[in-house]
C-alpha positions as CSV (number, residue, x, y, z in Angstrom):
1,M,0.0,0.0,0.0
2,K,1.7,3.1,-1.3
3,M,-1.0,5.8,-1.2
4,I,-4.5,6.2,0.3
5,A,-6.8,8.9,-1.0
6,I,-9.5,10.0,1.4
7,D,-12.6,12.1,0.7
8,L,-13.4,14.8,3.3
9,D,-17.1,15.6,3.9
10,G,-19.1,12.5,4.9
11,T,-15.9,10.5,5.0
12,L,-13.0,11.9,7.0
13,L,-15.2,14.5,8.7
14,N,-18.0,13.4,11.0
15,N,-21.5,15.0,10.9
16,E,-20.2,17.9,13.1
17,S,-17.5,18.5,10.4
18,Q,-14.7,17.4,12.7
19,I,-11.8,14.9,12.3
20,S,-12.0,12.4,15.1
21,A,-9.0,11.5,17.2
22,E,-9.3,7.9,15.9
23,N,-9.2,9.0,12.3
24,L,-6.3,11.3,13.0
25,E,-4.3,8.6,14.7
26,A,-4.9,6.2,11.9
27,I,-3.7,8.6,9.3
28,K,-0.6,9.5,11.2
29,K,0.1,5.8,11.7
30,A,-0.1,5.2,7.9
31,Q,2.2,8.1,7.3
32,N,4.7,6.8,9.8
33,E,4.6,3.5,7.9
34,G,5.5,5.3,4.7
35,V,2.1,5.5,3.1
36,E,1.3,8.7,1.2
37,V,-2.0,10.1,2.4
38,V,-4.0,12.3,0.1
39,V,-7.2,14.2,0.9
40,A,-9.4,14.4,-2.2
41,T,-12.3,16.7,-1.9
42,G,-14.8,19.0,-3.6
43,R,-13.7,21.7,-1.3
44,A,-11.1,24.4,-2.0
45,E,-7.5,23.7,-0.9
46,F,-7.4,26.7,1.3
47,D,-10.5,25.5,3.1
48,V,-8.9,22.1,3.7
49,R,-5.9,23.8,5.3
50,E,-8.2,25.5,7.7
51,V,-9.8,22.2,8.6
52,F,-6.2,20.8,9.2
53,S,-5.0,23.9,11.1
54,K,-5.4,22.4,14.6
55,T,-4.6,18.7,13.8
56,G,-1.0,18.8,12.8
57,L,-1.9,17.0,9.5
58,S,0.0,17.6,6.3
59,T,-1.0,15.8,3.1
60,W,-1.3,16.3,-0.6
61,V,-4.6,17.9,-1.4
62,I,-6.7,17.1,-4.4
63,G,-9.2,20.0,-4.3
64,A,-12.2,21.3,-6.3
65,N,-13.1,17.7,-7.3
66,G,-9.8,17.2,-9.0
67,A,-9.3,20.6,-10.6
68,T,-6.4,21.4,-8.3
69,I,-3.6,19.5,-6.7
70,H,-1.5,21.0,-3.9
71,T,1.7,19.7,-2.3
72,P,1.8,19.0,1.5
73,E,3.5,22.4,1.8
74,G,0.6,24.1,0.1
75,E,2.1,24.8,-3.3
76,L,0.0,24.5,-6.4
77,F,1.3,21.4,-8.3
78,D,-1.4,21.1,-11.0
79,S,-4.6,22.8,-12.0
80,V,-7.3,22.5,-14.7
81,P,-9.6,25.6,-14.6
82,I,-12.9,25.8,-16.4
83,Q,-12.7,27.5,-19.8
84,P,-13.7,31.2,-19.5
85,K,-16.5,30.8,-22.1
86,D,-18.0,27.8,-20.2
87,A,-17.7,29.6,-16.9
88,E,-19.6,32.5,-18.2
89,E,-22.4,30.3,-19.7
90,I,-22.7,28.4,-16.4
91,L,-22.8,31.4,-14.1
92,S,-25.1,33.5,-16.3
93,W,-27.6,30.6,-16.5
94,L,-27.5,29.8,-12.7
95,E,-28.0,33.5,-11.9
96,A,-30.9,33.9,-14.3
97,E,-32.6,30.8,-12.9
98,D,-32.1,32.0,-9.2
99,Y,-29.7,29.3,-8.0
100,Y,-27.4,29.7,-5.0
101,Y,-23.9,29.0,-6.3
102,E,-20.3,29.0,-5.2
103,V,-17.2,29.5,-7.4
104,F,-13.7,28.4,-6.3
105,S,-10.8,30.6,-7.4
106,D,-7.2,30.4,-6.1
107,D,-7.9,32.2,-2.9
108,A,-11.7,32.6,-2.4
109,I,-15.1,31.1,-2.7
110,L,-17.0,33.6,-4.8
111,T,-20.8,33.7,-4.2
112,P,-23.6,36.3,-5.0
113,E,-24.5,38.8,-2.4
114,K,-28.1,37.7,-2.3
115,G,-27.4,34.0,-2.8
116,R,-28.1,32.9,0.7
117,D,-31.4,34.7,0.7
118,L,-32.5,32.4,-2.1
119,L,-31.9,29.3,0.2
120,Y,-33.7,30.9,3.2
121,I,-36.7,31.6,0.9
122,E,-36.6,27.9,-0.2
123,L,-36.6,26.8,3.5
124,D,-39.6,29.0,4.2
125,R,-41.4,27.6,1.2
126,I,-40.7,24.0,2.4
127,R,-41.7,24.9,6.0
128,T,-45.1,26.2,4.7
129,A,-45.8,23.6,2.2
130,N,-44.7,20.6,4.2
131,P,-45.1,20.9,8.0
132,D,-43.6,17.4,8.4
133,A,-40.3,18.2,6.7
134,N,-37.2,17.8,8.8
135,I,-36.3,21.5,8.9
136,A,-33.6,21.0,11.5
137,E,-31.8,18.6,9.1
138,L,-32.0,21.1,6.2
139,E,-30.7,23.9,8.5
140,H,-27.8,21.7,9.5
141,A,-27.0,21.2,5.8
142,L,-27.0,25.0,5.4
143,K,-24.7,25.4,8.4
144,K,-22.3,22.9,6.9
145,Q,-22.4,24.6,3.5
146,F,-21.8,28.1,5.0
147,G,-19.1,26.8,7.4
148,Q,-16.4,26.8,4.8
149,T,-13.5,29.2,4.8
150,G,-12.8,32.0,2.3
151,F,-16.2,33.3,1.2
152,K,-16.2,36.5,-0.8
153,K,-19.6,38.0,-1.9
154,V,-19.9,39.6,-5.3
155,P,-22.8,41.7,-6.8
156,S,-23.0,39.6,-10.0
157,Y,-21.4,36.8,-11.9
158,R,-20.1,39.4,-14.3
159,E,-17.6,40.6,-11.7
160,I,-16.3,37.0,-11.3
161,I,-15.8,36.7,-15.1
162,E,-14.3,40.1,-15.6
163,S,-11.7,39.4,-12.9
164,G,-10.0,37.0,-15.2
165,A,-9.1,34.7,-12.3
166,P,-8.9,31.0,-13.0
167,L,-12.1,29.3,-11.8
168,Y,-12.0,25.6,-10.8
169,N,-15.3,24.5,-9.6
170,V,-18.9,25.8,-9.6
171,L,-21.3,24.4,-7.0
172,A,-25.0,24.9,-7.3
173,F,-27.1,24.2,-4.1
174,T,-30.9,24.0,-3.8
175,F,-33.3,22.2,-1.5
176,E,-35.8,21.7,-4.4
177,K,-35.3,18.4,-6.2
178,E,-37.1,19.6,-9.3
179,K,-34.7,22.5,-9.5
180,R,-31.7,20.3,-9.0
181,D,-33.0,17.9,-11.7
182,Q,-33.5,20.9,-14.0
183,G,-29.9,22.0,-13.5
184,W,-28.6,18.5,-14.1
185,R,-30.5,18.1,-17.3
186,H,-29.3,21.5,-18.5
187,F,-25.6,20.8,-18.0
188,E,-25.3,17.0,-18.4
189,N,-24.5,17.2,-22.2
190,Y,-22.0,20.1,-22.1
191,P,-19.0,18.7,-24.0
192,H,-16.3,20.6,-22.0
193,L,-17.6,19.9,-18.5
194,T,-17.6,17.3,-15.8
195,L,-20.9,17.1,-13.8
196,V,-20.9,15.5,-10.4
197,S,-22.7,15.6,-7.1
198,S,-21.0,15.6,-3.7
199,G,-24.2,15.9,-1.6
200,V,-27.9,15.4,-1.6
201,H,-28.7,19.1,-2.3
202,N,-26.0,20.0,-4.9
203,F,-24.5,19.5,-8.3
204,E,-21.0,20.6,-9.3
205,L,-19.2,21.5,-12.5
206,E,-15.5,21.3,-13.5
207,H,-13.4,21.1,-16.7
208,K,-14.0,17.8,-18.5
209,Y,-10.4,16.8,-17.6
210,A,-10.8,17.6,-13.9
211,S,-11.9,14.8,-11.6
212,K,-10.7,13.1,-8.5
213,G,-9.8,10.0,-10.5
214,I,-7.7,11.9,-13.1
215,A,-5.9,13.9,-10.3
216,L,-5.2,10.6,-8.4
217,E,-3.6,9.2,-11.6
218,K,-1.5,12.3,-12.1
219,L,-0.3,12.1,-8.5
220,A,0.5,8.4,-8.7
221,T,2.5,9.0,-11.8
222,H,4.4,11.9,-10.3
223,L,5.3,9.9,-7.2
224,G,6.1,6.7,-9.1
225,Y,3.3,4.6,-7.7
226,D,1.4,1.8,-9.5
227,L,-2.3,2.5,-9.1
228,R,-2.7,-1.1,-8.0
229,D,-0.9,-0.1,-4.8
230,T,-3.3,2.8,-4.1
231,A,-6.5,2.9,-2.1
232,A,-9.5,5.3,-2.0
233,I,-12.3,5.9,0.5
234,G,-15.4,7.9,-0.3
235,D,-19.2,8.2,0.2
236,S,-20.6,10.3,-2.7
237,P,-20.9,10.2,-6.5
238,N,-18.1,12.7,-6.9
239,D,-15.8,10.0,-5.5
240,L,-16.6,7.4,-8.1
241,S,-13.9,8.5,-10.5
242,M,-11.1,8.0,-7.9
243,L,-12.7,4.7,-6.7
244,S,-12.7,3.4,-10.2
245,V,-8.9,3.9,-10.7
246,A,-7.7,2.9,-7.2
247,G,-6.4,-0.6,-6.6
248,H,-8.4,-0.9,-3.3
249,K,-11.6,0.9,-2.7
250,A,-13.7,1.4,0.5
251,A,-17.2,2.9,0.7
252,M,-18.3,4.6,3.9
253,G,-21.1,2.9,5.8
254,N,-23.1,6.1,5.2
255,G,-22.2,6.1,1.5
256,R,-24.7,6.5,-1.3
257,D,-25.8,3.4,-3.1
258,A,-23.8,4.1,-6.3
259,V,-20.6,4.1,-4.1
260,L,-21.5,1.0,-2.1
261,E,-22.0,-0.9,-5.3
262,V,-18.5,-0.4,-6.8
263,C,-16.4,-0.9,-3.6
264,D,-14.8,-4.1,-2.5
265,F,-15.0,-3.1,1.2
266,I,-17.6,-1.2,3.2
267,T,-16.2,0.4,6.3
268,K,-18.1,2.0,9.2
269,T,-19.9,5.4,9.0
270,N,-18.2,8.8,9.3
271,D,-19.6,9.1,12.9
272,E,-18.0,5.7,13.7
273,H,-14.5,6.6,12.6
274,G,-14.9,4.7,9.3
275,V,-11.7,6.1,7.8
276,A,-9.6,4.7,10.8
277,H,-11.4,1.3,10.4
278,A,-10.5,1.2,6.6
279,I,-6.9,2.3,7.1
280,T,-6.4,-0.3,9.9
281,H,-7.9,-3.0,7.7
282,W,-5.5,-2.2,4.8
283,L,-2.4,-1.8,7.0
284,N,-3.2,-5.2,8.7
285,S,-3.7,-6.8,5.3
286,V,-0.2,-5.5,4.2
287,H,1.4,-7.0,7.4
288,S,-0.5,-10.3,7.3
């Protein structure tokens, strides 16, 4: 076992968005045994560093669903930004259709000034139309979404495009299934884009040559590792690309069905230190 790639939300992080002591200990044990640990996430790299800030962890980071790769020292190793023409088409459509969205640049998560109001309006609409809806669960999802580091509010998508900054990932978030489905249908046949989902309420867009799987292959090549000697752990559809290329693959116990179906090992949930369980399983297999 040369390298283990670990998803962040729903995998390494528990439902309170924390890394448990058990997971931390297992990662450091793997590193001490010479295993390269990689965090592969839909989040921006600078947000991951903030999550790591009180843990002492230092790893390679595949960010923005594979659109960026950063070294353990935080230096940009590789990036595949969305083409400017595609970025403008994506953002103009999302804004016209009243979607909340986030755009990852090198140093900020760009989002419209009134974007969060759209989600609170959706919550109120659900609360009125469906008194039995689990509003607390939806509010928790919002807290998690807004708990990232590096937000910068902008008046319009035009400011984002006119800045000329490289844009790596566009995330659209809505509580309304019909609206999510509409967005998915609209973008699923764009020839230059990758379309994935990292959570129940979102869909995300990157360059067609940006995915966790492609990034993992690049990193393995750079480090001189055979992909058969790599492992990956995930829970959501945006993890499928890296699970498909890794030699060993574990699904979280809380994983989506599409992930459970393709993995050769199902570990415990993210609230039961599932990452630690999987790492221990693999390290013990190596020693046995």
